[in-house]
C-alpha positions as CSV (number, residue, x, y, z in Angstrom):
1,M,-22.6,-11.4,-8.2
2,K,-23.4,-9.8,-4.9
3,V,-27.0,-9.4,-6.0
4,L,-27.3,-13.1,-6.7
5,I,-25.6,-14.1,-3.4
6,R,-28.0,-11.8,-1.6
7,L,-31.0,-13.2,-3.5
8,F,-30.1,-16.8,-2.7
9,A,-29.4,-15.9,0.9
10,N,-32.8,-14.2,1.1
11,I,-34.5,-17.2,-0.3
12,S,-32.6,-19.4,2.2
13,F,-33.8,-17.2,5.0
14,F,-37.4,-17.2,3.7
15,K,-37.4,-13.5,2.7
16,Q,-37.8,-14.0,-1.0
17,G,-39.0,-16.8,-3.3
18,P,-38.5,-18.3,-6.7
19,E,-40.6,-15.6,-8.3
20,D,-37.8,-13.2,-7.4
21,T,-35.2,-15.0,-9.5
22,P,-34.5,-14.0,-13.1
23,S,-36.1,-16.2,-15.7
24,S,-32.8,-16.7,-17.6
25,I,-31.8,-20.0,-19.1
26,H,-28.2,-18.6,-19.3
27,L,-28.1,-17.9,-15.5
28,L,-29.6,-21.3,-14.8
29,S,-26.9,-23.0,-17.0
30,I,-24.1,-21.2,-15.2
31,L,-25.6,-22.1,-11.8
32,L,-26.0,-25.7,-12.9
33,L,-22.3,-25.9,-13.9
34,A,-21.2,-24.2,-10.6
35,N,-23.4,-26.4,-8.5
36,F,-22.1,-29.6,-10.3
37,F,-18.5,-28.5,-9.5
38,I,-19.2,-27.7,-5.8
39,E,-21.2,-31.0,-5.4
40,L,-18.3,-32.8,-7.0
41,M,-15.8,-31.2,-4.6
42,L,-18.0,-32.2,-1.6
43,G,-18.4,-35.7,-3.0
44,L,-14.7,-36.1,-3.3
45,T,-14.3,-35.9,0.5
46,I,-16.0,-39.3,0.6
47,Y,-16.1,-41.0,-2.8
48,S,-13.9,-41.5,-5.9
49,I,-14.0,-39.1,-8.8
50,G,-16.4,-41.4,-10.8
51,V,-18.9,-41.8,-8.0
52,S,-18.7,-38.1,-7.0
53,S,-19.3,-37.1,-10.6
54,F,-22.2,-39.5,-11.0
55,L,-23.8,-38.3,-7.7
56,A,-23.4,-34.6,-8.7
57,F,-25.1,-35.3,-12.0
58,L,-27.8,-37.4,-10.5
59,S,-28.5,-34.7,-7.9
60,I,-29.1,-32.1,-10.6
61,A,-31.0,-34.4,-13.0
62,S,-33.3,-35.7,-10.3
63,L,-34.0,-32.2,-8.9
64,T,-34.8,-31.0,-12.4
65,A,-37.1,-34.0,-13.1
66,F,-38.8,-33.6,-9.7
67,T,-39.4,-29.9,-10.3
68,W,-40.7,-30.4,-13.8
69,V,-43.1,-33.2,-12.8
70,L,-44.4,-31.2,-9.9
71,L,-44.9,-28.0,-11.8
72,T,-46.5,-30.0,-14.7
73,F,-48.9,-31.6,-12.2
74,F,-50.0,-28.1,-11.0
75,K,-50.0,-26.8,-14.6
76,L,-47.4,-24.2,-13.8
77,N,-44.7,-25.1,-16.4
78,S,-44.0,-21.4,-17.0
79,R,-42.4,-21.3,-13.6
80,L,-39.8,-24.0,-14.3
81,V,-36.8,-21.8,-15.0
82,Q,-37.3,-19.5,-12.0
83,T,-38.0,-22.4,-9.7
84,L,-35.0,-24.4,-10.8
85,T,-32.9,-21.3,-10.6
86,A,-34.1,-20.9,-7.0
87,F,-33.4,-24.5,-6.1
88,I,-29.9,-24.6,-7.8
89,G,-29.0,-21.2,-6.4
90,V,-29.9,-22.2,-2.9
91,N,-28.0,-25.4,-3.2
92,L,-25.0,-23.5,-4.4
93,F,-25.3,-21.0,-1.6
94,T,-25.8,-23.5,1.2
95,N,-23.1,-25.8,-0.2
96,I,-20.5,-23.0,-0.4
97,F,-21.3,-21.2,2.8
98,F,-22.4,-24.0,5.1
99,F,-21.8,-27.6,3.9
100,F,-18.3,-27.0,2.5
101,P,-16.9,-25.3,5.6
102,V,-18.5,-28.0,7.8
103,T,-17.0,-30.8,5.7
104,V,-13.5,-29.1,5.8
105,L,-13.8,-28.8,9.6
106,W,-14.7,-32.5,9.7
107,Q,-11.8,-33.5,7.4
108,M,-9.4,-31.5,9.7
109,N,-10.7,-33.4,12.7
110,I,-12.0,-30.2,14.3
111,L,-15.6,-31.6,14.2
112,V,-15.8,-35.1,15.5
113,N,-18.2,-37.6,14.0
114,N,-21.0,-36.9,16.5
115,N,-20.9,-33.2,16.1
116,F,-20.5,-33.5,12.3
117,G,-23.7,-35.7,12.2
118,M,-25.7,-33.2,14.3
119,V,-24.6,-30.2,12.3
120,N,-25.5,-32.1,9.0
121,L,-28.9,-33.1,10.5
122,F,-29.6,-29.5,11.3
123,L,-28.5,-28.4,7.8
124,L,-30.7,-31.1,6.2
125,G,-33.7,-29.8,8.2
126,W,-33.0,-26.3,7.1
127,I,-32.5,-27.4,3.4
128,L,-35.8,-29.3,3.5
129,S,-37.5,-26.1,5.0
130,I,-36.0,-24.0,2.2
131,Y,-37.2,-26.5,-0.4
132,A,-40.7,-26.4,1.2
133,H,-40.6,-22.6,1.0
134,I,-39.7,-22.6,-2.7
135,L,-42.3,-25.2,-3.5
136,K,-44.9,-23.3,-1.5
137,R,-44.4,-20.2,-3.5
138,A,-43.8,-21.9,-6.9
139,A,-46.8,-24.2,-6.8
140,N,-49.1,-22.2,-4.5
141,I,-49.3,-25.0,-1.9
142,T,-49.0,-25.0,1.9
143,F,-45.7,-25.1,3.6
144,I,-46.6,-28.5,5.2
145,L,-47.3,-30.0,1.7
146,G,-44.1,-28.4,0.4
147,F,-42.2,-29.9,3.3
148,A,-43.7,-33.3,2.7
149,L,-42.8,-33.1,-1.0
150,A,-39.3,-31.9,-0.2
151,L,-38.9,-34.9,2.2
152,T,-40.3,-37.2,-0.4
153,Y,-37.7,-35.9,-2.9
154,F,-34.9,-36.3,-0.4
155,I,-35.8,-39.9,0.5
156,S,-36.4,-40.8,-3.2
157,F,-33.0,-39.3,-4.2
158,S,-31.3,-41.2,-1.3
159,H,-32.8,-44.5,-2.3
160,L,-32.2,-44.0,-6.0
161,S,-28.5,-43.1,-5.5
162,S,-28.1,-46.0,-3.0
163,F,-29.8,-48.4,-5.4
164,I,-27.7,-47.3,-8.4
165,L,-24.5,-47.4,-6.4
166,G,-25.4,-50.8,-5.0
167,T,-25.1,-49.7,-1.4
168,E,-28.8,-50.3,-0.5
């Protein structure tokens, strides 16, 4: 467990990449379930159980589809399990160690809305940078292109979820 936490921390701090993750469908399955649960818990701070469940599922499904399409485009399908493991592991790491504590502090009124927004904006920029780093190493592209693709994914996911929930 400590080895995995260290691995995802190192990826989050740009010291390792998706090529360093195990190519294990079983590990990926466990990480997917854990990530779904953590995203569900984060979603419940704002939404109902149904909406939170849907958004957690949509997040995982859209990231999986995005990764598959991208790696297929670059003819690098053999990297899918490791790349998804890196994405899901990083999501889990950042959700548990950063987003979840920030959300709890906000719920306890320790962080006021302005500070909460600024902290989340910083964390979003960091997540996009981590995604760019993963994409750079998984698809052999530049960091700038990786960042543009990560931003495209984030905007697309935001619009898709807003459209489906009818909040757009």
